Each structure stands twice: as C-alpha cells, then as structure tokens.
C-alpha positions as CSV (number, residue, x, y, z in Angstrom):
1,M,0.0,0.0,0.0
2,V,2.8,2.2,0.9
3,L,4.6,1.5,-2.2
4,A,1.5,2.1,-4.3
5,G,1.1,5.5,-2.5
6,V,4.6,6.3,-3.2
7,A,4.3,5.4,-6.8
8,I,1.2,7.5,-7.1
9,F,2.9,10.5,-5.5
10,A,5.8,10.1,-7.7
11,A,3.7,9.9,-10.8
12,A,1.7,12.9,-9.7
13,S,4.9,14.9,-9.0
14,A,6.3,14.0,-12.4
15,A,3.0,15.0,-14.1
16,G,3.0,18.3,-12.2
17,L,6.6,18.9,-13.1
18,V,5.9,18.2,-16.8
19,L,2.8,20.4,-16.6
20,G,4.9,23.3,-15.0
21,I,7.6,23.0,-17.6
22,W,5.0,23.2,-20.4
23,W,3.3,26.1,-18.8
24,G,6.6,28.0,-18.3
25,R,7.6,27.4,-21.9
26,R,4.3,28.8,-23.1
27,A,4.6,31.8,-20.9
28,L,8.2,32.4,-22.1
29,K,7.1,32.2,-25.8
30,G,4.5,34.8,-25.0
31,K,7.1,37.1,-23.5
32,L,9.4,36.6,-26.4
33,R,6.7,37.5,-28.9
34,E,5.9,40.6,-26.8
35,A,9.6,41.6,-26.6
36,E,10.0,41.1,-30.4
37,R,7.0,43.3,-30.9
38,Q,8.3,46.0,-28.7
39,A,11.7,45.8,-30.3
40,S,10.1,46.2,-33.7
41,E,8.2,49.2,-32.6
42,I,11.4,50.7,-31.1
43,L,13.3,50.1,-34.3
44,K,10.6,51.8,-36.3
45,E,10.5,54.8,-33.9
46,A,14.3,55.0,-34.1
47,E,14.2,54.9,-37.9
48,R,11.5,57.6,-37.9
49,Q,13.5,59.8,-35.5
50,A,16.7,59.3,-37.5
51,E,14.9,60.3,-40.6
52,I,13.7,63.5,-38.9
53,K,17.2,64.3,-37.6
54,R,18.6,63.6,-41.1
55,K,16.1,66.0,-42.7
56,E,16.8,68.7,-40.0
57,A,20.6,68.3,-40.5
58,S,20.2,68.6,-44.3
59,L,18.1,71.7,-43.8
60,Q,20.7,73.3,-41.5
61,A,23.5,72.4,-43.9
62,K,21.6,74.0,-46.8
63,E,21.0,77.1,-44.7
64,E,24.6,77.3,-43.6
65,A,25.7,76.9,-47.2
66,Y,23.3,79.6,-48.3
67,R,24.6,81.9,-45.6
68,I,28.3,81.3,-46.4
69,K,27.5,81.8,-50.1
70,A,25.8,85.1,-49.3
71,E,28.8,86.3,-47.2
72,V,31.3,85.3,-49.9
73,E,29.2,87.1,-52.5
74,R,29.1,90.2,-50.3
75,E,32.8,90.1,-49.7
76,M,33.5,89.6,-53.4
77,A,31.3,92.6,-54.1
78,Q,33.3,94.7,-51.6
79,K,36.6,93.5,-53.1
80,R,35.4,94.4,-56.5
81,E,34.4,97.9,-55.3
82,E,37.8,98.3,-53.6
83,L,39.6,97.2,-56.7
84,L,37.5,99.6,-58.8
85,R,38.5,102.5,-56.4
86,L,42.1,101.5,-56.5
87,E,42.0,101.3,-60.3
88,K,40.5,104.8,-60.5
89,R,43.1,106.2,-58.2
90,L,45.9,104.5,-60.1
91,Q,44.5,105.9,-63.3
92,Q,44.3,109.3,-61.8
93,R,47.9,109.1,-60.6
94,E,49.0,107.9,-63.9
95,N,47.3,110.9,-65.5
96,N,48.9,113.2,-63.0
97,I,52.3,111.7,-63.6
98,D,51.8,112.1,-67.3
99,K,51.0,115.8,-66.8
100,R,54.0,116.3,-64.5
101,V,56.3,114.6,-67.1
102,D,54.9,116.9,-69.7
103,L,55.5,119.9,-67.4
104,L,59.0,118.8,-66.6
105,D,59.8,118.4,-70.2
106,A,58.5,121.9,-70.8
107,K,60.6,123.2,-67.9
108,E,63.7,121.4,-69.1
109,A,63.3,122.9,-72.5
110,E,62.9,126.3,-70.9
111,L,66.0,125.8,-68.7
112,E,68.0,124.7,-71.7
113,R,66.9,127.8,-73.5
114,K,67.7,130.0,-70.4
115,E,71.1,128.2,-70.0
116,G,72.0,129.1,-73.5
117,E,71.0,132.7,-72.9
118,L,73.0,132.8,-69.6
119,K,76.1,131.4,-71.4
120,A,75.8,134.0,-74.0
121,R,75.3,136.7,-71.3
122,E,78.2,135.3,-69.4
123,Q,80.4,135.6,-72.4
124,R,79.3,139.2,-72.9
125,V,79.9,140.0,-69.2
126,Q,83.4,138.4,-69.4
127,E,84.1,140.5,-72.4
128,K,82.9,143.6,-70.6
129,E,84.9,142.7,-67.5
130,R,88.0,142.4,-69.6
131,Q,87.4,145.7,-71.2
132,Y,86.7,147.2,-67.7
133,E,90.0,145.8,-66.4
134,E,91.8,147.3,-69.3
135,L,90.2,150.7,-68.7
136,L,90.8,150.4,-65.0
137,Q,94.5,149.5,-65.5
138,E,94.9,152.4,-67.9
139,E,93.2,154.7,-65.4
140,R,95.3,153.4,-62.6
141,Q,98.5,153.9,-64.6
142,R,97.3,157.4,-65.5
143,L,96.6,158.2,-61.8
144,E,99.9,156.7,-60.7
145,H,101.6,158.8,-63.3
146,L,99.8,162.0,-62.2
147,S,100.1,161.4,-58.4
148,G,103.5,159.8,-58.4
149,V,102.2,157.1,-55.9
150,T,101.7,153.5,-56.9
151,A,98.4,151.7,-56.2
152,E,100.0,149.6,-53.4
153,E,101.4,152.7,-51.7
154,A,98.0,154.4,-52.0
155,K,96.3,151.4,-50.5
156,K,98.8,151.2,-47.7
157,L,98.3,154.9,-46.9
158,L,94.6,154.5,-46.9
159,M,94.8,151.5,-44.6
160,E,97.1,153.3,-42.2
161,R,94.8,156.3,-42.1
162,M,91.7,154.1,-41.5
163,E,93.6,152.1,-38.8
164,E,94.6,155.3,-37.1
165,E,91.1,156.7,-37.2
166,A,89.7,153.3,-35.9
167,K,92.2,153.3,-33.0
168,Y,91.4,156.9,-32.2
169,E,87.6,156.2,-32.1
170,A,88.1,153.0,-30.1
171,A,90.4,154.7,-27.6
172,K,88.0,157.6,-27.3
173,R,85.1,155.3,-26.6
174,I,87.2,153.2,-24.2
175,K,88.2,156.3,-22.3
176,E,84.6,157.5,-22.0
177,I,83.5,154.1,-20.7
178,E,86.4,153.8,-18.3
179,D,85.8,157.3,-16.9
180,E,82.1,156.5,-16.4
181,L,82.9,153.2,-14.6
182,R,85.8,154.6,-12.7
183,E,83.6,157.2,-11.1
184,Q,81.4,154.5,-9.7
185,A,83.8,151.7,-8.9
186,T,87.1,153.4,-7.8
187,K,85.8,154.9,-4.6
188,R,84.0,151.7,-3.5
189,A,87.0,149.4,-4.4
190,Q,89.4,151.7,-2.5
191,E,87.2,151.6,0.6
192,I,87.0,147.8,0.6
193,I,90.7,147.3,0.0
194,A,91.7,150.0,2.6
195,L,89.3,148.5,5.1
196,A,90.7,145.0,4.5
197,V,94.3,146.2,4.9
198,Q,93.5,148.2,8.1
199,R,91.5,145.4,9.7
200,Y,94.2,142.7,9.2
201,A,96.6,143.3,11.9
202,G,98.7,140.1,11.6
203,E,102.4,140.5,12.3
204,Y,104.5,139.8,9.3
205,V,108.2,138.8,9.2
206,A,109.9,137.8,6.0
207,E,111.3,134.4,6.6
208,K,113.5,131.9,4.6
209,T,114.4,128.3,5.0
210,V,117.7,128.0,6.8
211,S,120.2,125.8,5.0
212,L,123.4,126.6,6.9
213,V,124.3,124.6,10.1
214,N,126.9,126.1,12.4
215,L,129.5,123.8,13.9
216,P,131.1,124.2,17.4
217,A,134.5,123.4,16.0
218,E,136.2,122.8,12.6
219,E,137.1,119.2,13.6
220,M,133.4,118.3,13.7
221,K,133.4,118.2,9.8
222,G,135.6,115.1,9.9
223,R,133.3,113.4,12.4
224,I,130.3,114.3,10.1
225,I,132.1,112.7,7.1
226,G,133.2,109.7,9.1
227,R,135.6,107.0,8.2
228,E,135.7,106.6,4.4
229,G,132.6,108.9,4.2
230,R,130.2,106.4,5.8
231,N,128.6,108.9,8.1
232,I,127.8,111.5,5.4
233,R,126.5,108.8,3.0
234,A,124.2,107.4,5.8
235,F,123.0,110.9,6.6
236,E,122.3,111.8,2.9
237,A,120.5,108.4,2.4
238,A,118.4,108.9,5.5
239,T,117.3,112.5,4.8
240,G,117.4,112.7,1.0
241,V,119.5,115.9,0.9
242,D,123.0,116.8,-0.1
243,L,125.5,117.9,2.5
244,I,128.1,120.4,1.2
245,I,131.2,120.5,3.4
246,D,133.6,123.0,1.9
247,D,136.1,125.6,3.2
248,T,133.4,127.6,5.0
249,P,134.7,127.8,8.5
250,E,132.6,126.0,11.2
251,A,129.6,125.6,8.9
252,V,127.9,122.9,6.8
253,I,125.5,123.6,4.0
254,V,122.3,121.5,3.6
255,S,121.1,121.5,-0.1
256,S,117.7,120.1,-1.2
257,F,114.7,121.3,-3.3
258,N,112.3,119.8,-0.8
259,P,111.9,122.3,2.1
260,V,110.6,119.7,4.5
261,R,113.5,117.3,3.9
262,R,115.9,120.3,4.3
263,E,114.3,121.2,7.6
264,V,114.5,117.6,8.8
265,A,118.2,117.4,7.8
266,R,119.0,120.7,9.5
267,L,117.4,119.7,12.8
268,A,118.8,116.2,12.7
269,L,122.3,117.5,12.0
270,E,122.1,120.1,14.8
271,R,121.1,117.3,17.3
272,L,123.9,115.0,16.1
273,V,126.4,117.8,16.5
274,S,125.2,118.7,19.9
275,D,125.1,115.1,21.0
276,G,128.5,114.2,19.6
277,R,127.6,110.6,18.8
278,I,127.7,110.4,15.0
279,H,127.5,107.0,13.4
280,P,125.1,105.4,10.9
281,A,122.8,103.8,13.5
282,R,122.6,107.0,15.5
283,I,122.0,109.0,12.4
284,E,119.0,106.8,11.3
285,E,117.5,107.0,14.9
286,V,117.8,110.8,15.1
287,V,116.4,111.4,11.6
288,S,113.5,109.1,12.3
289,Q,112.7,111.1,15.5
290,V,113.0,114.4,13.7
291,E,110.7,113.2,10.9
292,E,108.0,112.2,13.4
293,E,108.3,115.6,15.1
294,I,108.2,117.5,11.8
295,E,105.2,115.5,10.6
296,Q,103.4,116.2,13.9
297,S,104.3,119.9,13.6
298,I,102.9,120.0,10.0
299,K,99.6,118.5,11.2
300,E,99.4,120.9,14.1
301,A,100.2,123.9,11.8
302,G,97.4,122.8,9.4
303,N,94.9,122.3,12.1
304,Q,95.8,125.6,13.7
305,A,95.3,127.4,10.4
306,A,91.9,125.8,9.8
307,F,90.9,126.6,13.4
308,D,91.9,130.2,13.2
309,L,89.9,130.7,10.0
310,G,86.8,128.7,11.2
311,I,87.2,126.0,8.6
312,H,86.2,122.6,10.0
313,D,85.6,120.3,7.1
314,L,89.0,120.3,5.3
315,H,90.2,117.0,4.0
316,P,93.1,115.6,6.2
317,E,95.5,115.6,3.3
318,L,94.7,119.2,2.5
319,I,95.4,120.0,6.2
320,K,98.8,118.3,5.9
321,L,99.6,120.3,2.8
322,V,98.7,123.6,4.4
323,G,101.0,122.7,7.3
324,R,103.8,121.9,4.8
325,L,103.6,125.5,3.6
326,K,105.2,126.5,6.9
327,Y,108.5,125.3,5.4
328,R,108.0,126.9,2.0
329,T,109.0,130.5,1.1
330,S,108.4,132.6,-2.0
331,Y,110.5,135.7,-2.6
332,G,111.5,135.4,1.0
333,Q,107.9,135.4,2.2
334,N,106.7,132.5,4.2
335,V,103.9,130.8,2.2
336,Y,102.0,129.6,5.3
337,Q,101.7,133.1,6.7
338,H,101.0,134.5,3.3
339,S,98.1,132.0,2.9
340,L,96.6,132.9,6.3
341,E,96.9,136.6,5.4
342,V,95.2,136.1,2.0
343,A,92.4,134.1,3.7
344,F,91.8,136.9,6.2
345,L,91.8,139.6,3.5
346,C,89.4,137.5,1.4
347,G,87.0,137.1,4.3
348,I,87.1,140.8,5.1
349,M,86.4,141.8,1.5
350,A,83.7,139.1,1.1
351,A,81.9,140.5,4.2
352,E,81.9,144.0,2.7
353,L,80.4,142.6,-0.5
354,N,77.8,140.4,1.2
355,L,79.4,137.2,-0.1
356,N,80.0,133.8,1.6
357,V,82.8,134.7,4.1
358,K,83.7,131.1,4.9
359,Q,84.0,130.1,1.3
360,A,86.2,133.2,0.6
361,K,88.5,132.3,3.5
362,R,88.7,128.7,2.3
363,A,89.7,129.8,-1.2
364,G,92.3,132.2,0.2
365,L,93.8,129.5,2.5
366,L,94.1,127.0,-0.4
367,H,95.1,129.3,-3.2
368,D,98.8,128.5,-2.9
369,I,98.4,124.8,-1.8
370,G,100.2,123.7,-5.0
371,K,103.4,125.2,-3.6
372,A,103.5,122.4,-1.1
373,V,104.2,119.9,-3.8
374,D,105.4,122.0,-6.8
375,H,108.9,120.7,-6.4
376,E,107.6,117.1,-6.9
377,V,105.0,117.7,-9.7
378,E,105.4,119.2,-13.1
379,G,103.5,122.4,-13.8
380,G,102.6,125.8,-12.2
381,H,101.5,125.9,-8.6
382,A,98.1,127.3,-9.5
383,A,97.2,124.4,-11.8
384,I,98.7,121.9,-9.3
385,G,96.7,123.4,-6.5
386,A,93.5,123.3,-8.5
387,E,94.1,119.6,-9.3
388,L,94.7,118.8,-5.6
389,A,91.5,120.7,-4.6
390,R,89.5,118.7,-7.1
391,K,91.1,115.4,-5.9
392,Y,90.1,116.1,-2.3
393,G,86.5,117.1,-3.0
394,E,86.6,120.9,-3.0
395,S,83.7,122.7,-4.7
396,E,84.0,123.9,-8.3
397,E,84.1,127.6,-7.2
398,I,87.1,127.0,-5.0
399,I,88.9,125.1,-7.7
400,R,88.4,127.9,-10.3
401,A,89.5,130.5,-7.8
402,I,92.8,128.6,-7.1
403,A,93.4,128.0,-10.8
404,A,92.8,131.6,-11.8
405,H,94.6,133.6,-9.1
406,H,97.5,134.2,-11.5
407,D,95.3,134.9,-14.6
408,E,95.9,131.4,-16.1
409,P,93.0,131.1,-17.0
410,S,91.4,134.5,-16.4
411,P,89.1,134.8,-13.3
412,D,85.5,133.8,-14.2
413,N,83.7,134.3,-10.9
414,L,83.8,136.9,-8.1
415,L,85.5,134.6,-5.7
416,A,88.5,134.2,-8.0
417,V,88.7,138.0,-8.3
418,L,88.7,138.3,-4.5
419,V,91.5,135.8,-4.2
420,Q,93.6,137.5,-6.9
421,A,93.2,140.9,-5.2
422,A,94.0,139.5,-1.7
423,D,97.1,137.7,-3.1
424,A,98.3,140.9,-4.7
425,L,97.7,142.9,-1.5
426,S,99.6,140.3,0.6
427,G,102.6,140.1,-1.7
428,A,102.7,143.9,-2.4
429,R,102.9,145.0,1.2
430,P,106.2,146.8,2.0
431,G,108.8,144.4,3.3
432,A,106.6,141.3,2.5
433,R,109.0,139.9,-0.1
434,R,112.7,140.1,-0.8
435,E,114.6,139.8,-3.9
436,M,118.3,139.6,-4.8
437,Y,119.8,143.1,-5.5
438,E,120.8,142.2,-9.0
439,T,117.3,140.8,-9.8
440,Y,115.7,143.9,-8.4
441,V,117.9,146.3,-10.4
442,K,117.4,144.4,-13.6
443,R,113.7,144.4,-13.2
444,L,113.7,148.2,-12.8
445,Q,115.9,148.6,-15.9
446,D,113.6,146.3,-17.9
447,L,110.6,148.3,-16.8
448,E,112.1,151.6,-18.0
449,R,113.3,149.8,-21.2
450,I,109.8,148.6,-22.0
451,G,108.3,152.0,-21.3
452,R,110.8,153.7,-23.7
453,S,110.3,151.1,-26.5
454,F,107.0,152.7,-27.8
455,P,106.9,155.5,-30.3
456,G,106.1,159.0,-29.0
457,V,107.7,158.3,-25.6
458,E,110.1,160.9,-24.2
459,K,111.1,159.4,-20.9
460,A,110.2,156.4,-18.6
461,Y,110.9,156.0,-14.9
462,A,110.4,153.0,-12.6
463,I,109.3,154.3,-9.1
464,Q,107.7,152.9,-5.9
465,A,110.4,150.1,-5.7
466,G,109.3,148.8,-9.1
467,R,105.6,148.9,-8.3
468,E,104.9,151.7,-10.8
469,V,106.3,152.9,-14.1
470,R,105.6,156.4,-15.3
471,V,105.9,157.0,-19.1
472,I,106.2,160.6,-20.3
473,V,105.1,161.2,-23.9
474,Y,105.4,164.1,-26.4
475,S,102.2,166.0,-26.4
476,D,102.5,166.8,-30.1
477,R,102.9,163.2,-31.1
478,V,100.5,161.4,-28.7
479,S,96.8,162.4,-28.1
480,D,94.8,161.8,-24.9
481,E,93.1,158.8,-26.4
482,E,96.4,157.4,-27.7
483,A,97.9,157.8,-24.3
484,L,95.1,155.5,-22.9
485,M,95.9,152.9,-25.5
486,L,99.7,153.3,-24.8
487,S,99.2,152.5,-21.1
488,R,97.4,149.3,-22.1
489,E,100.1,148.3,-24.5
490,V,102.9,148.9,-22.0
491,A,101.1,146.9,-19.4
492,K,100.5,144.0,-21.8
493,K,104.2,144.0,-22.8
494,I,105.3,144.0,-19.1
495,E,103.0,141.0,-18.4
496,K,104.5,139.2,-21.4
497,E,108.2,139.8,-20.8
498,L,108.7,140.2,-17.0
499,H,108.1,138.0,-13.9
500,Y,107.3,140.1,-10.7
501,P,105.4,139.7,-7.4
502,G,102.1,141.5,-7.1
503,Q,101.2,144.0,-9.7
504,I,102.8,147.0,-11.5
505,K,100.9,150.3,-12.2
506,V,101.5,151.9,-15.6
507,T,101.0,155.7,-15.7
508,V,101.2,157.6,-19.0
509,I,101.7,161.4,-18.6
510,R,100.9,163.8,-21.4
511,E,101.1,167.5,-20.7
512,V,101.0,170.7,-22.9
513,R,103.2,173.6,-21.9
514,A,102.6,177.0,-23.5
515,V,105.6,179.4,-23.0
516,D,105.7,183.1,-23.8
517,Y,107.9,186.0,-22.7
518,A,106.8,189.4,-21.5
519,K,109.1,192.1,-22.9
C-alpha cells in the first residue's frame, strides 16, 4: 500500500513537473513575442527619429551653405568695389604723372633755353669785365703817373689812415666808458681794500728756510764725514738731501729742493752735532725722531690754520699740505703766513660785498696749496693746487679761484677776483717779499726799457720800488686817447716779458706847456 502510494505520489509529482515546464515554456514564448513586438516598434521609432534628424541636418547644412555663399558674394562685391576704387586712383595718378612729365619736359626745355641765354650773357659779361679791367688798368696807370704814388702805396696809406682813425675812435670810446665806470667803482674798491688792509693786523716777518748749520769746531766736519765717508753717506741716504762740506769755517750747507727734507736734515744734524755721537745707526735714529716731530708739527700747523679761520671740514690731506707750507718760502715770504693773510683779507672783502665769508676764507687759504708739492710735480703751482683741490673734494668755485689767481686762466667768478686781489695785497705790502739786489735792479731797468720802446715816448721812470712805471710822452705826437691805448700796450708787454710779485701800475703822462715871454 505504501509502495503504491509512493508510486502514485511520484507519478503525480512528475506529471506536475511536466505540466509546470510546459506552462513555463508557453509563458516564455508569449514574453518573447511581446519583446519582439516592442523591439520592432522601437526600431521603427528610431528609424523615424533618425529620418527626422537627417532631414533637419540637411536643412541646417543647406541654410549654412546659403549663408556662407551670401557672405562670400558680399565680400566679393566689396573687393570688386575696392579694386575699382584703386583702379580709379591709379588711373588718376598715372594721369597726374603724365601731366608732370609733360610739365618737366617743358621746364627742361625752358631751362636749356635760359642756360643758352646765360652762357651768351656770361660771355658778354666776361668781355665787358676784360674791357673794364683794361680801362681800370689804364686809369690806374694814369693816376699813378699824375700822383707819383703806386696803387699799393696808396692802398697802404689809406689802410694806415683808416687804422689810425679806428684806433682813435676806439680809444676815445674806451676812455669814455672807463671814466664813467671809474667814477662808480674806484671809490668803493678803494674803501673795501683799505678796510681789509686796516683790519688785518697780523704781524709779518719775512722768513726763509735756513740751509746753513753752524758747527762748534772745525774738527766736527771730519766726524760728520766719518771713516771713508760712511757717516755723510748714511745721513744723505736717510734724509734725501745733499751735505756740502767746503772751506766755509765751522759751517755745513744743507742742499735740497724739498723744504721739509731740508728742515729735517737741519734739525737732525744740529742734534747729532750737539750730542756728539755720530755713526750710521745713531743718524737713522735721530732722523726718524725728527721726521716724526716735523710730521706732527705739520699737522698741528694745518689744524691751527683751519681753526683760526673757522674752517672745520677740510680733507686731512689738505690740512697736511697747508702745514707743509710752513717750510715753503716765495721771494723770502713764508707761504704759510701768506696763505693765512690772504684768507683773512678775502674774508674781510667778502663780508663787505655780502658774499660767503667762509667760502672766501677757504679759497684764500688753499690758493697756494700747490706750492706744497710743486717741487715734486710738473706744472705751475696754480694748476697743481686746482688739481689737488679737485682730488680732495673741494667745490668747483674753490677750484676755479685757485686755478685763476695768476690769470691762467682768467678769473670767471667773483670769488676768483677776490683771491687774486688779496694775493696781490699780501705780496705787495712793504717788506713782505725780498729779492736779490741784481734781480731787483734788472727788473727796474727792464721796466724803463719797455716804457721807452714805444713811439712818442720821451722818458720812462720806474718808481715805488718797481711797483709803478711812469711814461712821459710828447704832447704833439700822442693824443689823450692814444695815451690811454699806450698804457694798455705797455702793461701787456710788461706782463708778457717780466716776472714780478704782485702788480705794476703803468701811468702815462701827457702835458701841454705853453711858454711866452713878456718884454
């Protein structure tokens, strides 16, 4: 029974399974058919949409083609118009060029015609000039024959007369201008210079560098020379000077162009002589000590000068150079004292003229700074001093004042004129400078010779110790205006031929004397 039930259940299960499979296959076929239908519809819809898109794209492409075509046609039309305009302009230019060519051809023909006329006229003019020259030559020969003077001589006489008249007129005008200016300037200038000289109360002593060393005994010369000359060689090598030991009794001469070295040698030799120990090692030791003392003395002198003048920003090297001027003389005048005096005079005159007093003092102090090294550097001391001032940062006004204080070049600012005037005042003061007797006499003779070298001069005298030359002229040969020109020419010749300190006044005297007798 059980088996039968089981068999029945199994059969039923199999039948149900077969039935389920059949039903599932049926349902699946239905879904497949539905899916195929939907796929067919989708394909149809897709084809329809694609056709629509294709048509739209075709329409857009046609529209874009039409638009591009229209733009191209429009651009082509513009290009054609532009080309037409250019063609018209070119045609117009071509027409203008043709007209100009025709005009130039006409002008060229006219010029050729005129050129022919000018050549013919030139030939006629040349012929007339030749005839004129022949007539002029005949007339000149006739005039020379009648007057007895050649054409060159007549021309020379005419030129001389015109030159004399021009000089006369120029001298007359110069005299008028100078008289007018002198009335205004002389009194004020005299007041300023007199005030400057009166207010500067510095004591002045004409100094010179001592180069002679006195010895206590004649035997000291042998000790200075030393065995086989070793002491004198060591001394000259250490100091850079030359010792001259000659027949001068109890004296030795120190020779050197460098004033500082000469002073070092003098002091060192005096110490060695007083000490008595003279040998190479001692010489080097004493010279070294004296050099240090002199160097310190130079610095102190420069600082003292700057302090006395109220100048506080000088370059240290300029201060040292100012101090070195203490051992430098010019015509017997100590350059250090001279520079201080010029600085004070510049300051006084600058104050009277309402100028910068400190700048004027600075220029006066440094005006002869080139003399501190002029034995070591080529050139005049004015140019050397200007270069030193430029090197150590001085202003352009100071540099020009230093360079121009001897008129090389001429002063181009008021400060340079002040320095030049103060320098002349300091050097021209009585007793300030000394000269050798022969040099002094020769300068006086040269002054009188120059004064007598001009035509119309009767006598010439050098007076005021050579500070003035008076030239007396014949009144019937030299007029007042010519006397003015003569004073200028004499002054220029003196400047050219002579060397002298300060300045020289040239006075030309012309007087008319009328003499009669009462009987």
